[in-house]
Structures are given as C-alpha cells and as structure tokens.
N, C-alpha and C positions, 0 to 999 in steps of 0.2 A: 587036332588042335592047331589052330592057325597062329602063325607068329607074325606079329605086327612089324611091318617094314618101316625102316627109318624114313622120316620125311626127306624129300629131296633137298640137298644143300644148295642154297642160292648164293652164287658168287657175287660179291659186292664189287662192282667196278669202280676203281679209283678215278676220280675226275682228272682229266688231262691237265697237267701242270701249265700248259700253254694258255688255258682258259681261266686260270685263277686270277683274281684281282683284275678283272677285265676293265673296270672303270679307271683304276689307277694307271693301267697301261695305255688306255685311250687318252687320259689326261696328259701323259708324258710324251705323246706324239709331237706336239709343237716344239717341245724342248729338244727332242731328238732331231727333228728336221732342221731346227736352228743350228744345232751343233754340227750337223752334216754339211749344211750349206755355208754357214759363216766360218766355222773354225776349220773343218776338214777341207772345204772348198777353197777357202782363202789360203790355207797352207799349201795346197797343191798348186794354186795359181802363182803363189810367190816362188815356189821351187821351180816351176816351169819357166817363169820369166827371168830366173837367175841365169839361164843359159842364153839369154838374148842381149843385144846391145842397147837396151832401152835407155833413153836419156831422160828428157823431161816428162814424156808420156810413154806408157808401155807399148811395145810393138814386137812383132814376131820376127825380129832380125836375129836369126840363130847364129851364135858365135861359139857354141860348144863350151869348153871349159876356160875360155879366155878370161871371164870375169873372176873365176876362182884363182887362176894363175896370177892375175893382177893383184888380187886380194892378198895372197900369201907372199907376194913380192913387195908389198907395201910396208914400210917401217912403222907407219902409224898403226896398222892392224896388228903387227907383231907385238908392239909395245902395249896395245890394248889387251891382247890375250895374256901377256905376261902380268900385266897389272891385275887383271881379273883373277888369274891363278894365285897371285900373291895375296890379294885381298880375300879371296875365297878360302884359302887354307887357314889364315889366321882368324878370319871371321867365324868360320865353322868350328875351329878348335876352341877359341875363347868363348864364343857364345854358349856352346854346350857345357863347358867347364864352369863358367861363371854362373849361368842359369841354374845348373844343378846345385852348385854350392849355395846359392841364395835360396833355392827351393828347400834344400835340406835344413837350412837355418830356420826358415819360416815354419817348416813342418815340426819343429820342436815345440810348437805352441808357445812362442815367445809373447811377451806383452806388446800391445799395439801392433799386432800382426796385420790387421786390416789397413792401418795407416801405412805401414811399410810396403804392403802389397800394392796399394794405390800409388805410392811414390814411384815404385819401380816400374809399374805398368803405364804410368802417365805419359812418358815420352812416346809410346807407341801410338797414342792418339794424335800426335802431331804429324804433319806431312814431312816428307823428306826435304822439301824446299825450305820449310821453316827450320828444320833441324840443321840443314847445311848452312843457312844464313846465321843461325845462332852460334854454331861452332866456328864459323869463319870469324865472327867477332871475338869469340873466346880465345882463339888461337892466334889472333892478330898481335904481332909483337908491339905495336904502337900503344894499344890500350887494353890488351887482353891479359892472359895469364902471365906472360913474361913481364909485362909492365907492372902488374900487381906485386909479383915476387921481388922485382927490383926496387919497388917502392918500399918494401920492408927492410931494405938495406943490403940485399944480396945483388950487388951491381954486376957481377960476372955471370949471372944466371942467363942462360940462352935456351929458349924453347920456341922455335919457329918452324914447325914441320911443313906447313903449307907452301912456303917459299923455297923449299929445298927439294930438288927433283928426286933425291934419294930417299926422302922421308915423307913425301907428300901423301903416299898411299896409306901410311900409318896415321896421318892426320884424318884422312877419310875413315879409317878403321875405327878410330875413337868415336866419331860421330855415329857410325853405323851400329857399333856395340851399344852405345848409350840408348839408341832408339829401339833396337830389336831385341835386346836381352830380356826385357820385361815380359814379353809375350811368351817366349820359350820358358821362362821361369814359371809362369802360371800353368803352362802345360805340364811341366815337370812336377809342380806342386800337386796338381790334380792326380798325376800318376802315383805320387808318394801317398796321397790320402787314400788311394785305392788299395794299398798294401794292408793285409790283415794285421791287426795289432798283436795277434798271437805269435806271429813270426818274431817280432821284437822280444816278446816275453820268452820265447824258446831260446833266442840268442843270448839273452841275459842269464838264463838258467845254465846254459852251456859255457858261460864265461867268455863269449865272443865279444870283442871290442866293437865300438860303434863304427869306426872306419872300416874294419874288416867285414862287418855285417853289410855295410853299404856296397863294398866292392864285390863280395862273393855271393850275396843273397839278393839285395834289393835291386842293384843295377841290372843283373840278368833278368829279373822278373819284369823290369820296365822296358824290355826290348821294343815292344810296339810304340811306346811313347818316344823313345829315342829315334826310331825310324821316321815317325811323323815329324818330329822336330827337325831331323836331318833334311827331309824333303822341303819343309817350309823355309829353312835357312838357305838351302841350295837354290831354290826358285828365286828368292830375294837377291841372291848374289848374281845370278845370271842376268837379271833384268835391271841391274844397278845403273841408274841414269840420273834421276832427279838430284840425288845427293852430290854427285860430281859436278853437275851444271851449277847448282846453287853455291857450292863451297869453293870450287877451283876453276870451273868451266874448262877442265882439261889441262890446265896449266900447272906449274910453269912450262911454257912451250906446249909439248904434247906428252909430258911426263905422267899425267894422271888420266889419260884417255882410257875408255873402256869400250867394249864391243857395241853396247847399245847406243852410245853416243856416236860411234862411227857410223852406224846404220842411219840414225836420224840426220846426221850431217850430210851424208851422201844422197839421201832420198829427198830432202827438203831444202838444203842449202846449195850443194854442188849440182843438184838436178841430174843425178846419175842413178836412175832407178835400178839398172842392171847390177851395179856394184853394191848398192844397198840391199837388193834382194839376195845377192850371193852371201853377204855378211850375215844377214838374218837367217839364211839357210844353215850356215855354220853354227849359229846360236841354237837353231832347232836341233841340230845334231848333238850338241852338248846336253840339251834337255833330255833327248832320247837316251843318251848314255847314262843319265841319272835315273830316269824312270824305269828302264829295263831291270837294273839290279834291285831297285825298290820293289817292283812288281814280283820279281822272283822271290825275294826275301819274305814278302808279305803273303803271297799266295802259293808259289811253288814250294816254299819251305813247309807250309802247313800241309800241303798235299802229300809231300814225300814223308812227312812226320807221321 
C-alpha cells in the first residue's frame, strides 16, 4: 500500500519593499532633487561663506571664526537674541494656553460655533505686514486705544507700549497672539473632536470634574497635537521679521530688533554678506535645536515605547 506524499510546498517570495509604489517614487524624484539642490545645497553654501569676509559679493576670503566673534560682540545681535527669547517664551506659553482654552470652549458645542471659529481664525488670513500696521494704529497713543479710553473720561490712562523700550516687545506680542492663536485653536479643536465621547461619559460616571478630566485625561491624549502646535509656533517665532518691520522697524532705537531683521539688514543694506551669513547660520542652529527634540519625541519615543 503506497502512501501519497505531500505536495511540495511552494514558498511565496515577498516583493522587495524597495520596488513597491515605483511610480510614486519616480514622481517624487524632482521634489527630492529640488530639496537637495536648493535647500540642502543653499544651506551648506551659506554656512561655508559664513567663514569668509564676503562683503557685497560672496568670495572665498577665509577669515575663520572672525564673523562669529564679531557677531557675538555686537550689542545689536545680543539685543536681538534677548528679544527673540522674550517674545518666544511668552508667545509659546500664551498661544498654547489661550488656543486650548478657546478650543475647549468651542468643543462644548456652543451656539454660533461656526461664527466664533471664523472670527478667531480670520486674523491668520492677514499678512504680518497688515497685522503690524493695524496694531501700530491701535496702539498709537494719539488716536488709538489710549486716546479712546481717555475720551471716555479716564484722563490718567496710559497705554503706549510701542514707544517704550522696556515694553515694546509686549506690544509686538499682542499683535502676534492676535494673528497666530486662531490657527492653533483650530488644530486643538480638531484634536479635541478626535477624543472618543465614551471617555467623557466614563469621567462623568466616575464623578471626575471637567477641569480634572482635561488635565489628567484629555491633554495627555493630545500629545501629538501639542507637539505639532509647538513646532508651528516655534518656527513662526524664529523667522519673526514682517511684524517687527511693519509695527516698529526695530525701534525705539534698536530695542525691538530680532535676528531675522539683523540678517536682512546686514545682507542687503550694510552689504556685509559674511556677517549676514554668520547670523543666519546661528538661526539655523536654533532651528536644529528645536527639530532634534521634536524628532526624538515623535519618532524615537514611539520606537522605544
């Protein structure tokens, strides 16, 4: 009696992941080449020429770290960095807090939600130049907010932040918050709408208050939303330029100077490319300092988890 042998097992070879979605990868080649040539190439070119004595035109006149020594010996650059740190701290804090509070209020399904969301988001549609000019008029003591309050009878009222070197950055902060908070609010609102309604029901059953639920349950679940918001706010802080030029032009004196304005002034007005390249390289370093923790939290944390 013969026993039938099992048919040979055919191994199915998995397709190489390298050859998946070939058309999509081919279509992305121009974008990759553009990024490498324009962004990476331009960045390396800028860093390279920051070690030269380039003036009106770039040249290979190597001076080592002389441009960086001159940069950090400049009072104007030191003031710019301090102003950016001050503006960045308060902008980051107030934008996240105010945006989350507004998003939490709208998430309660209030009446006229669409109207309020449009009102809060509308300033983001304006350019920083328009925002700066508008708030320059609003904060002008001659015919702005101070003049209106004094017209109501409060003659001793004084609110003139843009003409005071100690408060000018807070005048810029008001305009920046007015424009940028709406976008972060919408991102937060989208994150809140992604929270399962059963979590709220379970919190009510357990007798947990609304504020405690937000702090202990909802906010930890919205970690990716907060990281995305943090990166967007930080990138806007580092490249702060239009708002300053439109609202104060760096004044009074140099009390509202920022690094981006320093770079533009030295590259196109003072015709000192080497100094401008050194300043822009330091701005690049600050961006890298932000991106590395974000990349670790977003990718490294998931891998370790």
